[in-house]
N, C-alpha and C positions, 0 to 999 in steps of 0.2 A: 861376599861372605865366604868364598872359597869352598873347600871340600866339605865343610860343615853343612852347607846347603844341600849337597848331594846326600850326605848321611841322613839329614832330616827328611829329605824327600822320600826315602825308602818307606817311611811310615804310610805314605799314600798308597803303596801297593797292598797294604793290609786292608785298606778300605774299599778297594775296587773289587767288586764281586763278579765272578765269571757267570756267563749265560744270564745276563740281566733280564728282568721282565717276565721270567717264567717261574712257575711253582717248582720248588725244589725241596726234597726232604732234608738235604744237607747242602749248605752253601760253602763255596770255596773261593778264597781270595786269590788274586794274582800272585801275591807273595807266597802263599802255600803251594800254588801250582808250580812256581819257579823252583821251590825247594824239592818238590817231588820229581821234577824233570831232571834235576842234577842226580838224584838217586837212581832213576831209571838209566840215565846215560852212563853212570859208572859201571853198572852191570853189563849193559850192552857193549861198552868198550872192552870190558874184560873178555867177553865172548869173542869179539873181533881179534883180540890179542891171542887168544887160544888157537885161532886159525892163521896165525902168522902175520896179522895186519899190524903195522906200526901206528901207534896212537900218539898224537901230540896232546898230552894230558893238560898242559897249561892252557892251550887254546880251548880244549873241550870244557874245562871248568869255567873259563871266562865267558864263552858264548852261551853255555847252558844256564849259568846263574844269573846272567843279565839279559837273556833273550827277550824278555817282555818289559824291560824298563820303560820303553817308549809309551806303554799304555798309561803311564802317569799322565800323559798329555792328551791322549785320545780315548782313553777308557778301553774296555773290552768290547770289541765289535763281534757280534755273533758269527760263528764260523761259516754258515751258509751264505751270509751277506758278504763277509770278507772275501770269500772265494767264488763269488757269483760269476766273475769274469776276470781274466788276467789283467785287463785294463783297470778295473776297479781296484784289484789287489795292488797293482803297481802305484796307483794314485794314493792309496792309503799309506803305502810304505814310504812314498816321497814325503807326505805330510809328517809322518812319524819321524823319519830321518831328519827332516828339516828342523823340527822342534827340538830333537835331541841335540843337534848341532848348535842351535841357538842357545840352549841351556849350557852347553859346554863353554861356548864363547863368553857367556855372561857370568858364569859362576866358578869355573874351574881355572886355577892358576895356569899360566901359559906353559910352565914346565911339565905339567901333567896332562895337557890337552890331548896330545897324540896318544897317550896311554888310554884315556877315556874314550877317544874315538874308536880305538881298536876294541875295547871291551864292550862298549855299548852298541856296536854296529849290529846289523842284521846278520846273524851267524849261520843261517841256513843257506848252504851252497853245495857244490858238488864234491867238496873234500869229504873224507871219511868222518871227520868230526862234525861237519855241517849236516851230513846225512844222519848221523846218530842223533843229533839234536832234533831233526825232523821226526825221527821215529819216536824218540822219548816224549816229545811234545804231543804227538798223536796218541801215544800210549796213555797219557794222562786223560785225554778226551775219552778214550775207550773206558777207562776205569771210572771216571766221573759219570758218564752216561750209563754204564753198567749198573752202578750203585743205585741210580734212580729207577732204571727199568726193573731191577731185581725187587725193588720195593713196590712195584706196581704203578709208578708214575707214568701216566698215559700221555704226557705232553709230547707231541710229535717231534719237538726240537731234539729230544734226547735220542730218539730212534735215528734221526738224521745225523746227529753228531756221531753216534756209534758207527753207523754204516760208513759215513764219510771218512772217519779216522782209520777204519780197517782197510778201506780201499786204498788210501794213501800209503799206509804201512806196507801192504802186500806188494806194492809196485816199486819199492825201494830195494835195490840189489845189495844187500848186506847179509853176512852170515848170521847176525843177531836177529834179523827179520825171519829167516828160516827157523831159527830156534824159537822165536816168539810164536810163530804159526803152528809149529809142531809140538811144543811142550808147554807153553803158557796159555795160549788161547783155549786149548781143550779143557784146561782146569777152570777157566772162566766160564765156559759153556756148562761144564758139569755143575759148578756152583750155582748156576742160574736155572737149573732144571725145575726147581720148585717155584720159580717166579710166575706170577699170573700172566706175564708177557712172554711169548715164545722167543727167547733169546737165541736158541739154536737156529731157528728158522731165519731170523734177522741176520745172524752171522753167516750162515750158508749163502744167503742171497747176496750179501755184501762181497763175499769172497768169489762169487761167481761173476761179479761185474768187473769191468775193466776201468782203466783210468778215465775213459771218456764219460763214464757215468757220473763223475764228480760234478760236472757242469750242470747237471739237471737236478742235483740235490737241493 
């Protein structure tokens, strides 16, 4: 069926709901998440450029807009489960990569296959674009969890998500991370002051923890 099959498959991302199985005041699809990640990444990359960092914008747009395409095949796996161990995360990534490759071989015309492999690959790496993707992805977890906590959602999953995302962000060495921590996060905390859940305390506890704390979340 060619590229038509790929275009049709994008509808599936609208039906995959993030953080499945938990009560939520507001549901978010993988498709909506991907769009927001692109928006975060644009601003994060602008901050990097203001500090003299060279950005490969084509690469950035490719990896941010397509970073969760593989969830069409495996769904959204809860963050604490996905990152329970490096071994489990690696195994899940192998499954996802394998199914994406199978899809490309079966449905994408040969002359476009190399392009699709580049665009649909796991984009999180040690390049500045890959690190920006990581930050943007975790920022959306922060905002999704914050919105639930602010409304008084007592599901532990969202406290875990919020803490985990902040810990991951603060351990990434980018100018935009410093900007987020110094200028954006304080606004989040201030907005959450009227929440029935102590968001300031949760935030301070997360920022006081190191990368090693992630494994026990």
